[in-house]
N, CA, C and O atoms as a GROMACS GRO file, in nm:
protein
  456
    1MET      N    1  -3.631  -0.868  -2.409
    1MET     CA    2  -3.666  -0.726  -2.407
    1MET      C    3  -3.702  -0.683  -2.549
    1MET      O    4  -3.630  -0.714  -2.644
    2SER      N    5  -3.811  -0.613  -2.564
    2SER     CA    6  -3.854  -0.569  -2.697
    2SER      C    7  -3.766  -0.454  -2.746
    2SER      O    8  -3.690  -0.396  -2.670
    3GLY      N    9  -3.779  -0.424  -2.874
    3GLY     CA   10  -3.703  -0.315  -2.932
    3GLY      C   11  -3.731  -0.182  -2.864
    3GLY      O   12  -3.641  -0.102  -2.843
    4TYR      N   13  -3.857  -0.159  -2.828
    4TYR     CA   14  -3.893  -0.035  -2.760
    4TYR      C   15  -3.829  -0.028  -2.622
    4TYR      O   16  -3.781   0.078  -2.580
    5GLU      N   17  -3.830  -0.138  -2.552
    5GLU     CA   18  -3.768  -0.141  -2.419
    5GLU      C   19  -3.618  -0.118  -2.427
    5GLU      O   20  -3.561  -0.046  -2.345
    6THR      N   21  -3.555  -0.178  -2.526
    6THR     CA   22  -3.411  -0.158  -2.546
    6THR      C   23  -3.380  -0.013  -2.577
    6THR      O   24  -3.288   0.046  -2.520
    7ASP      N   25  -3.456   0.045  -2.669
    7ASP     CA   26  -3.436   0.186  -2.705
    7ASP      C   27  -3.460   0.278  -2.587
    7ASP      O   28  -3.384   0.372  -2.565
    8ALA      N   29  -3.566   0.251  -2.511
    8ALA     CA   30  -3.597   0.334  -2.394
    8ALA      C   31  -3.485   0.324  -2.290
    8ALA      O   32  -3.451   0.423  -2.226
    9SER      N   33  -3.430   0.205  -2.274
    9SER     CA   34  -3.321   0.185  -2.180
    9SER      C   35  -3.198   0.266  -2.220
    9SER      O   36  -3.133   0.329  -2.135
   10LYS      N   37  -3.165   0.266  -2.348
   10LYS     CA   38  -3.052   0.346  -2.398
   10LYS      C   39  -3.076   0.494  -2.373
   10LYS      O   40  -2.987   0.565  -2.326
   11LEU      N   41  -3.195   0.539  -2.405
   11LEU     CA   42  -3.227   0.680  -2.387
   11LEU      C   43  -3.220   0.720  -2.240
   11LEU      O   44  -3.176   0.831  -2.208
   12LYS      N   45  -3.263   0.632  -2.152
   12LYS     CA   46  -3.258   0.661  -2.009
   12LYS      C   47  -3.114   0.678  -1.963
   12LYS      O   48  -3.083   0.771  -1.889
   13VAL      N   49  -3.025   0.589  -2.007
   13VAL     CA   50  -2.884   0.600  -1.970
   13VAL      C   51  -2.823   0.726  -2.029
   13VAL      O   52  -2.743   0.794  -1.963
   14MET      N   53  -2.860   0.758  -2.151
   14MET     CA   54  -2.806   0.877  -2.218
   14MET      C   55  -2.861   1.007  -2.160
   14MET      O   56  -2.806   1.114  -2.185
   15GLY      N   57  -2.970   0.999  -2.083
   15GLY     CA   58  -3.038   1.117  -2.033
   15GLY      C   59  -2.968   1.192  -1.921
   15GLY      O   60  -3.023   1.290  -1.870
   16HIS      N   61  -2.851   1.152  -1.882
   16HIS     CA   62  -2.775   1.220  -1.777
   16HIS      C   63  -2.676   1.316  -1.845
   16HIS      O   64  -2.606   1.276  -1.938
   17PRO      N   65  -2.669   1.442  -1.800
   17PRO     CA   66  -2.585   1.541  -1.868
   17PRO      C   67  -2.438   1.502  -1.883
   17PRO      O   68  -2.380   1.520  -1.990
   18VAL      N   69  -2.378   1.447  -1.780
   18VAL     CA   70  -2.236   1.411  -1.789
   18VAL      C   71  -2.217   1.290  -1.880
   18VAL      O   72  -2.121   1.285  -1.957
   19ARG      N   73  -2.306   1.194  -1.871
   19ARG     CA   74  -2.295   1.078  -1.960
   19ARG      C   75  -2.314   1.120  -2.105
   19ARG      O   76  -2.249   1.066  -2.195
   20LEU      N   77  -2.403   1.215  -2.129
   20LEU     CA   78  -2.423   1.268  -2.263
   20LEU      C   79  -2.296   1.337  -2.313
   20LEU      O   80  -2.259   1.322  -2.430
   21GLN      N   81  -2.229   1.412  -2.227
   21GLN     CA   82  -2.103   1.477  -2.264
   21GLN      C   83  -1.995   1.373  -2.296
   21GLN      O   84  -1.922   1.388  -2.394
   22ILE      N   85  -1.987   1.270  -2.216
   22ILE     CA   86  -1.888   1.166  -2.238
   22ILE      C   87  -1.914   1.098  -2.373
   22ILE      O   88  -1.821   1.077  -2.450
   23LEU      N   89  -2.038   1.063  -2.400
   23LEU     CA   90  -2.071   1.000  -2.527
   23LEU      C   91  -2.039   1.092  -2.644
   23LEU      O   92  -1.991   1.047  -2.748
   24ASP      N   93  -2.067   1.220  -2.627
   24ASP     CA   94  -2.035   1.318  -2.731
   24ASP      C   95  -1.884   1.320  -2.758
   24ASP      O   96  -1.842   1.324  -2.874
   25MET      N   97  -1.804   1.317  -2.654
   25MET     CA   98  -1.658   1.315  -2.670
   25MET      C   99  -1.613   1.188  -2.741
   25MET      O  100  -1.523   1.192  -2.825
   26LEU      N  101  -1.675   1.076  -2.709
   26LEU     CA  102  -1.634   0.948  -2.766
   26LEU      C  103  -1.670   0.934  -2.914
   26LEU      O  104  -1.623   0.841  -2.980
   27ARG      N  105  -1.752   1.024  -2.966
   27ARG     CA  106  -1.785   1.018  -3.109
   27ARG      C  107  -1.661   1.040  -3.195
   27ARG      O  108  -1.657   0.992  -3.309
   28VAL      N  109  -1.562   1.112  -3.144
   28VAL     CA  110  -1.441   1.138  -3.224
   28VAL      C  111  -1.340   1.025  -3.212
   28VAL      O  112  -1.238   1.027  -3.280
   29GLY      N  113  -1.366   0.928  -3.125
   29GLY     CA  114  -1.277   0.813  -3.114
   29GLY      C  115  -1.248   0.777  -2.969
   29GLY      O  116  -1.306   0.833  -2.875
   30GLU      N  117  -1.159   0.683  -2.955
   30GLU     CA  118  -1.121   0.630  -2.824
   30GLU      C  119  -1.052   0.739  -2.740
   30GLU      O  120  -0.970   0.816  -2.791
   31ILE      N  121  -1.088   0.743  -2.611
   31ILE     CA  122  -1.034   0.846  -2.521
   31ILE      C  123  -0.999   0.782  -2.388
   31ILE      O  124  -1.071   0.695  -2.338
   32CYS      N  125  -0.886   0.826  -2.329
   32CYS     CA  126  -0.849   0.774  -2.198
   32CYS      C  127  -0.927   0.847  -2.088
   32CYS      O  128  -0.972   0.960  -2.106
   33VAL      N  129  -0.941   0.780  -1.977
   33VAL     CA  130  -1.019   0.832  -1.865
   33VAL      C  131  -0.964   0.966  -1.816
   33VAL      O  132  -1.040   1.057  -1.784
   34CYS      N  133  -0.831   0.977  -1.809
   34CYS     CA  134  -0.773   1.102  -1.757
   34CYS      C  135  -0.810   1.221  -1.846
   34CYS      O  136  -0.826   1.332  -1.795
   35HIS      N  137  -0.823   1.199  -1.975
   35HIS     CA  138  -0.862   1.308  -2.066
   35HIS      C  139  -1.007   1.349  -2.042
   35HIS      O  140  -1.041   1.468  -2.044
   36ILE      N  141  -1.093   1.252  -2.019
   36ILE     CA  142  -1.233   1.281  -1.990
   36ILE      C  143  -1.242   1.361  -1.859
   36ILE      O  144  -1.316   1.459  -1.852
   37GLU      N  145  -1.169   1.318  -1.758
   37GLU     CA  146  -1.168   1.388  -1.629
   37GLU      C  147  -1.127   1.533  -1.647
   37GLU      O  148  -1.194   1.625  -1.599
   38ARG      N  149  -1.018   1.553  -1.718
   38ARG     CA  150  -0.962   1.688  -1.737
   38ARG      C  151  -1.058   1.775  -1.819
   38ARG      O  152  -1.080   1.892  -1.787
   39SER      N  153  -1.114   1.717  -1.923
   39SER     CA  154  -1.203   1.791  -2.011
   39SER      C  155  -1.330   1.835  -1.939
   39SER      O  156  -1.378   1.947  -1.960
   40LEU      N  157  -1.386   1.749  -1.855
   40LEU     CA  158  -1.511   1.779  -1.785
   40LEU      C  159  -1.489   1.840  -1.647
   40LEU      O  160  -1.584   1.882  -1.581
   41ASP      N  161  -1.363   1.845  -1.604
   41ASP     CA  162  -1.327   1.901  -1.474
   41ASP      C  163  -1.406   1.835  -1.360
   41ASP      O  164  -1.464   1.901  -1.274
   42LYS      N  165  -1.406   1.700  -1.365
   42LYS     CA  166  -1.475   1.620  -1.263
   42LYS      C  167  -1.376   1.523  -1.201
   42LYS      O  168  -1.275   1.490  -1.262
   43ARG      N  169  -1.405   1.478  -1.081
   43ARG     CA  170  -1.319   1.382  -1.011
   43ARG      C  171  -1.320   1.246  -1.081
   43ARG      O  172  -1.418   1.208  -1.144
   44GLN      N  173  -1.210   1.174  -1.067
   44GLN     CA  174  -1.193   1.045  -1.130
   44GLN      C  175  -1.302   0.947  -1.087
   44GLN      O  176  -1.356   0.875  -1.170
   45ALA      N  177  -1.334   0.945  -0.960
   45ALA     CA  178  -1.436   0.852  -0.909
   45ALA      C  179  -1.572   0.879  -0.974
   45ALA      O  180  -1.644   0.785  -1.007
   46TYR      N  181  -1.606   1.004  -0.992
   46TYR     CA  182  -1.734   1.041  -1.054
   46TYR      C  183  -1.737   1.000  -1.201
   46TYR      O  184  -1.836   0.943  -1.247
   47ILE      N  185  -1.630   1.028  -1.273
   47ILE     CA  186  -1.621   0.990  -1.414
   47ILE      C  187  -1.628   0.838  -1.428
   47ILE      O  188  -1.697   0.786  -1.515
   48SER      N  189  -1.555   0.766  -1.342
   48SER     CA  190  -1.557   0.620  -1.347
   48SER      C  191  -1.696   0.564  -1.324
   48SER      O  192  -1.736   0.466  -1.387
   49GLN      N  193  -1.770   0.626  -1.232
   49GLN     CA  194  -1.908   0.582  -1.205
   49GLN      C  195  -1.995   0.599  -1.330
   49GLN      O  196  -2.074   0.511  -1.362
   50GLN      N  197  -1.980   0.712  -1.398
   50GLN     CA  198  -2.060   0.736  -1.518
   50GLN      C  199  -2.019   0.640  -1.631
   50GLN      O  200  -2.104   0.590  -1.704
   51LEU      N  201  -1.889   0.616  -1.644
   51LEU     CA  202  -1.840   0.523  -1.746
   51LEU      C  203  -1.888   0.380  -1.718
   51LEU      O  204  -1.919   0.306  -1.812
   52MET      N  205  -1.893   0.342  -1.592
   52MET     CA  206  -1.941   0.210  -1.556
   52MET      C  207  -2.089   0.194  -1.596
   52MET      O  208  -2.129   0.088  -1.645
   53THR      N  209  -2.168   0.296  -1.574
   53THR     CA  210  -2.309   0.293  -1.614
   53THR      C  211  -2.321   0.278  -1.765
   53THR      O  212  -2.403   0.200  -1.813
   54LEU      N  213  -2.240   0.352  -1.840
   54LEU     CA  214  -2.243   0.342  -1.986
   54LEU      C  215  -2.196   0.204  -2.033
   54LEU      O  216  -2.250   0.149  -2.128
   55ARG      N  217  -2.096   0.150  -1.966
   55ARG     CA  218  -2.044   0.016  -2.001
   55ARG      C  219  -2.149  -0.091  -1.969
   55ARG      O  220  -2.172  -0.181  -2.049
   56ASP      N  221  -2.211  -0.081  -1.851
   56ASP     CA  222  -2.314  -0.179  -1.812
   56ASP      C  223  -2.432  -0.178  -1.908
   56ASP      O  224  -2.498  -0.280  -1.928
   57ALA      N  225  -2.459  -0.063  -1.968
   57ALA     CA  226  -2.569  -0.050  -2.064
   57ALA      C  227  -2.528  -0.098  -2.204
   57ALA      O  228  -2.611  -0.104  -2.294
   58GLY      N  229  -2.401  -0.132  -2.221
   58GLY     CA  230  -2.354  -0.180  -2.350
   58GLY      C  231  -2.327  -0.072  -2.452
   58GLY      O  232  -2.317  -0.100  -2.571
   59LEU      N  233  -2.316   0.053  -2.406
   59LEU     CA  234  -2.292   0.164  -2.499
   59LEU      C  235  -2.144   0.187  -2.525
   59LEU      O  236  -2.107   0.232  -2.634
   60VAL      N  237  -2.060   0.157  -2.427
   60VAL     CA  238  -1.916   0.177  -2.441
   60VAL      C  239  -1.842   0.052  -2.394
   60VAL      O  240  -1.898  -0.034  -2.326
   61ASP      N  241  -1.716   0.045  -2.431
   61ASP     CA  242  -1.628  -0.062  -2.383
   61ASP      C  243  -1.494   0.001  -2.350
   61ASP      O  244  -1.465   0.114  -2.390
   62SER      N  245  -1.412  -0.073  -2.278
   62SER     CA  246  -1.282  -0.018  -2.236
   62SER      C  247  -1.170  -0.116  -2.267
   62SER      O  248  -1.192  -0.236  -2.288
   63ARG      N  249  -1.051  -0.061  -2.268
   63ARG     CA  250  -0.930  -0.143  -2.277
   63ARG      C  251  -0.823  -0.074  -2.196
   63ARG      O  252  -0.823   0.048  -2.181
   64LYS      N  253  -0.733  -0.152  -2.143
   64LYS     CA  254  -0.626  -0.098  -2.061
   64LYS      C  255  -0.495  -0.108  -2.139
   64LYS      O  256  -0.467  -0.210  -2.202
   65ASP      N  257  -0.416  -0.001  -2.133
   65ASP     CA  258  -0.285   0.002  -2.196
   65ASP      C  259  -0.189   0.062  -2.093
   65ASP      O  260  -0.182   0.184  -2.077
   66GLY      N  261  -0.116  -0.025  -2.025
   66GLY     CA  262  -0.030   0.022  -1.916
   66GLY      C  263  -0.117   0.076  -1.804
   66GLY      O  264  -0.204   0.006  -1.752
   67LEU      N  265  -0.092   0.200  -1.766
   67LEU     CA  266  -0.170   0.264  -1.660
   67LEU      C  267  -0.294   0.335  -1.713
   67LEU      O  268  -0.380   0.376  -1.635
   68GLN      N  269  -0.304   0.350  -1.844
   68GLN     CA  270  -0.416   0.422  -1.905
   68GLN      C  271  -0.532   0.327  -1.934
   68GLN      O  272  -0.512   0.213  -1.977
   69VAL      N  273  -0.655   0.375  -1.910
   69VAL     CA  274  -0.775   0.303  -1.948
   69VAL      C  275  -0.846   0.386  -2.055
   69VAL      O  276  -0.874   0.504  -2.035
   70TYR      N  277  -0.874   0.324  -2.168
   70TYR     CA  278  -0.935   0.391  -2.281
   70TYR      C  279  -1.078   0.342  -2.300
   70TYR      O  280  -1.107   0.224  -2.282
   71TYR      N  281  -1.166   0.434  -2.338
   71TYR     CA  282  -1.306   0.400  -2.366
   71TYR      C  283  -1.338   0.435  -2.510
   71TYR      O  284  -1.282   0.528  -2.568
   72ARG      N  285  -1.432   0.358  -2.565
   72ARG     CA  286  -1.478   0.381  -2.702
   72ARG      C  287  -1.626   0.343  -2.710
   72ARG      O  288  -1.676   0.262  -2.631
   73LEU      N  289  -1.695   0.402  -2.805
   73LEU     CA  290  -1.834   0.366  -2.831
   73LEU      C  291  -1.839   0.229  -2.897
   73LEU      O  292  -1.758   0.198  -2.983
   74VAL      N  293  -1.935   0.147  -2.855
   74VAL     CA  294  -1.953   0.017  -2.919
   74VAL      C  295  -2.093   0.002  -2.978
   74VAL      O  296  -2.119  -0.091  -3.054
   75ASP      N  297  -2.182   0.091  -2.944
   75ASP     CA  298  -2.318   0.088  -2.997
   75ASP      C  299  -2.329   0.199  -3.101
   75ASP      O  300  -2.339   0.317  -3.066
   76LYS      N  301  -2.328   0.162  -3.227
   76LYS     CA  302  -2.330   0.260  -3.336
   76LYS      C  303  -2.460   0.340  -3.340
   76LYS      O  304  -2.461   0.451  -3.394
   77GLN      N  305  -2.567   0.286  -3.285
   77GLN     CA  306  -2.693   0.360  -3.281
   77GLN      C  307  -2.680   0.486  -3.195
   77GLN      O  308  -2.752   0.584  -3.216
   78VAL      N  309  -2.588   0.484  -3.099
   78VAL     CA  310  -2.567   0.599  -3.011
   78VAL      C  311  -2.522   0.720  -3.093
   78VAL      O  312  -2.565   0.832  -3.067
   79VAL      N  313  -2.437   0.698  -3.191
   79VAL     CA  314  -2.391   0.809  -3.276
   79VAL      C  315  -2.509   0.871  -3.350
   79VAL      O  316  -2.520   0.994  -3.356
   80ASP      N  317  -2.597   0.789  -3.404
   80ASP     CA  318  -2.716   0.841  -3.473
   80ASP      C  319  -2.804   0.920  -3.376
   80ASP      O  320  -2.855   1.027  -3.411
   81LEU      N  321  -2.823   0.868  -3.256
   81LEU     CA  322  -2.904   0.938  -3.156
   81LEU      C  323  -2.841   1.071  -3.117
   81LEU      O  324  -2.910   1.172  -3.104
   82LEU      N  325  -2.709   1.071  -3.097
   82LEU     CA  326  -2.639   1.196  -3.063
   82LEU      C  327  -2.650   1.297  -3.176
   82LEU      O  328  -2.671   1.416  -3.150
   83ASN      N  329  -2.637   1.252  -3.299
   83ASN     CA  330  -2.651   1.343  -3.413
   83ASN      C  331  -2.789   1.408  -3.415
   83ASN      O  332  -2.802   1.526  -3.448
   84LEU      N  333  -2.892   1.331  -3.381
   84LEU     CA  334  -3.028   1.385  -3.376
   84LEU      C  335  -3.047   1.480  -3.258
   84LEU      O  336  -3.110   1.585  -3.272
   85LEU      N  337  -2.992   1.443  -3.143
   85LEU     CA  338  -3.012   1.522  -3.021
   85LEU      C  339  -2.931   1.651  -3.019
   85LEU      O  340  -2.984   1.758  -2.988
   86ILE      N  341  -2.801   1.640  -3.052
   86ILE     CA  342  -2.713   1.757  -3.034
   86ILE      C  343  -2.640   1.798  -3.161
   86ILE      O  344  -2.558   1.889  -3.158
   87GLY      N  345  -2.670   1.731  -3.271
   87GLY     CA  346  -2.606   1.767  -3.398
   87GLY      C  347  -2.476   1.691  -3.419
   87GLY      O  348  -2.433   1.613  -3.334
   88SER      N  349  -2.416   1.715  -3.533
   88SER     CA  350  -2.291   1.649  -3.569
   88SER      C  351  -2.179   1.696  -3.477
   88SER      O  352  -2.187   1.805  -3.419
   89PRO      N  353  -2.074   1.615  -3.463
   89PRO     CA  354  -1.960   1.658  -3.380
   89PRO      C  355  -1.901   1.788  -3.432
   89PRO      O  356  -1.897   1.811  -3.553
   90THR      N  357  -1.857   1.873  -3.341
   90THR     CA  358  -1.801   2.001  -3.381
   90THR      C  359  -1.654   1.988  -3.423
   90THR      O  360  -1.597   2.081  -3.480
   91THR      N  361  -1.594   1.874  -3.394
   91THR     CA  362  -1.456   1.850  -3.431
   91THR      C  363  -1.438   1.704  -3.469
   91THR      O  364  -1.514   1.618  -3.426
   92GLU      N  365  -1.337   1.679  -3.551
   92GLU     CA  366  -1.308   1.541  -3.591
   92GLU      C  367  -1.192   1.483  -3.513
   92GLU      O  368  -1.158   1.365  -3.528
   93ARG      N  369  -1.130   1.565  -3.428
   93ARG     CA  370  -1.015   1.521  -3.352
   93ARG      C  371  -1.036   1.548  -3.204
   93ARG      O  372  -1.115   1.634  -3.164
   94LEU      N  373  -0.964   1.473  -3.124
   94LEU     CA  374  -0.967   1.492  -2.980
   94LEU      C  375  -0.900   1.624  -2.945
   94LEU      O  376  -0.791   1.654  -2.995
   95GLU      N  377  -0.963   1.702  -2.861
   95GLU     CA  378  -0.908   1.830  -2.819
   95GLU      C  379  -0.783   1.807  -2.735
   95GLU      O  380  -0.780   1.718  -2.650
   96VAL      N  381  -0.680   1.888  -2.758
   96VAL     CA  382  -0.559   1.882  -2.677
   96VAL      C  383  -0.579   1.974  -2.558
   96VAL      O  384  -0.611   2.092  -2.574
   97LEU      N  385  -0.560   1.919  -2.438
   97LEU     CA  386  -0.585   1.995  -2.315
   97LEU      C  387  -0.455   2.026  -2.244
   97LEU      O  388  -0.374   1.937  -2.221
   98GLU      N  389  -0.436   2.150  -2.210
   98GLU     CA  390  -0.318   2.190  -2.135
   98GLU      C  391  -0.324   2.128  -1.996
   98GLU      O  392  -0.428   2.133  -1.930
   99GLY      N  393  -0.216   2.070  -1.954
   99GLY     CA  394  -0.209   2.008  -1.822
   99GLY      C  395  -0.258   1.865  -1.818
   99GLY      O  396  -0.252   1.801  -1.713
  100CYS      N  397  -0.305   1.812  -1.932
  100CYS     CA  398  -0.350   1.674  -1.937
  100CYS      C  399  -0.229   1.587  -1.972
  100CYS      O  400  -0.153   1.619  -2.064
  101ASN      N  401  -0.212   1.478  -1.901
  101ASN     CA  402  -0.097   1.391  -1.921
  101ASN      C  403  -0.129   1.266  -2.002
  101ASN      O  404  -0.052   1.170  -2.002
  102CYS      N  405  -0.243   1.266  -2.072
  102CYS     CA  406  -0.276   1.149  -2.153
  102CYS      C  407  -0.183   1.145  -2.275
  102CYS      O  408  -0.128   1.248  -2.314
  103PRO      N  409  -0.166   1.029  -2.333
  103PRO     CA  410  -0.076   1.015  -2.449
  103PRO      C  411  -0.109   1.110  -2.564
  103PRO      O  412  -0.018   1.159  -2.631
  104ASN      N  413  -0.237   1.137  -2.589
  104ASN     CA  414  -0.274   1.229  -2.696
  104ASN      C  415  -0.219   1.369  -2.670
  104ASN      O  416  -0.159   1.429  -2.759
  105CYS      N  417  -0.239   1.420  -2.552
  105CYS     CA  418  -0.198   1.557  -2.520
  105CYS      C  419  -0.047   1.568  -2.503
  105CYS      O  420   0.014   1.665  -2.549
  106VAL      N  421   0.014   1.470  -2.438
  106VAL     CA  422   0.159   1.474  -2.417
  106VAL      C  423   0.232   1.469  -2.550
  106VAL      O  424   0.330   1.541  -2.569
  107THR      N  425   0.187   1.386  -2.643
  107THR     CA  426   0.251   1.374  -2.774
  107THR      C  427   0.244   1.507  -2.848
  107THR      O  428   0.343   1.550  -2.907
  108VAL      N  429   0.130   1.571  -2.848
  108VAL     CA  430   0.114   1.700  -2.918
  108VAL      C  431   0.198   1.806  -2.851
  108VAL      O  432   0.266   1.882  -2.920
  109HIS      N  433   0.196   1.814  -2.717
  109HIS     CA  434   0.275   1.915  -2.646
  109HIS      C  435   0.424   1.895  -2.671
  109HIS      O  436   0.496   1.993  -2.692
  110SER      N  437   0.473   1.771  -2.670
  110SER     CA  438   0.615   1.747  -2.690
  110SER      C  439   0.655   1.780  -2.833
  110SER      O  440   0.768   1.823  -2.856
  111THR      N  441   0.566   1.759  -2.930
  111THR     CA  442   0.594   1.794  -3.069
  111THR      C  443   0.602   1.944  -3.085
  111THR      O  444   0.686   1.994  -3.161
  112GLU      N  445   0.516   2.019  -3.014
  112GLU     CA  446   0.518   2.165  -3.023
  112GLU      C  447   0.644   2.224  -2.963
  112GLU      O  448   0.692   2.328  -3.009
  113ILE      N  449   0.700   2.159  -2.860
  113ILE     CA  450   0.819   2.208  -2.792
  113ILE      C  451   0.943   2.194  -2.880
  113ILE      O  452   1.030   2.280  -2.878
  114GLU      N  453   0.950   2.085  -2.956
  114GLU     CA  454   1.068   2.058  -3.037
  114GLU      C  455   1.088   2.154  -3.148
  114GLU      O  456   1.185   2.142  -3.224
   0.00000   0.00000   0.00000
């Protein structure tokens, strides 16, 4: 596949609004699936389908830790493309979501309670 075909393929995968949102979230670092679901207010099956498309395209990868599945960007060119398309990330940290049971949110909530 030529460079143009590879680039066009990446852009095609990125051209879906929810996949674009997921990639934007992943710019700040690794995120578990449950956090993506909660943040986008979409069903797990739908989010998993979008993540599978991104993984099949080689843009993201996953790892499992207990019951949690985490995703991260693996194609650094995606960050450059996102910066051009939608600008720099608006935050450097993962947003803490009320009602989210991922390790990031639970740790912050439990620290606030103490």
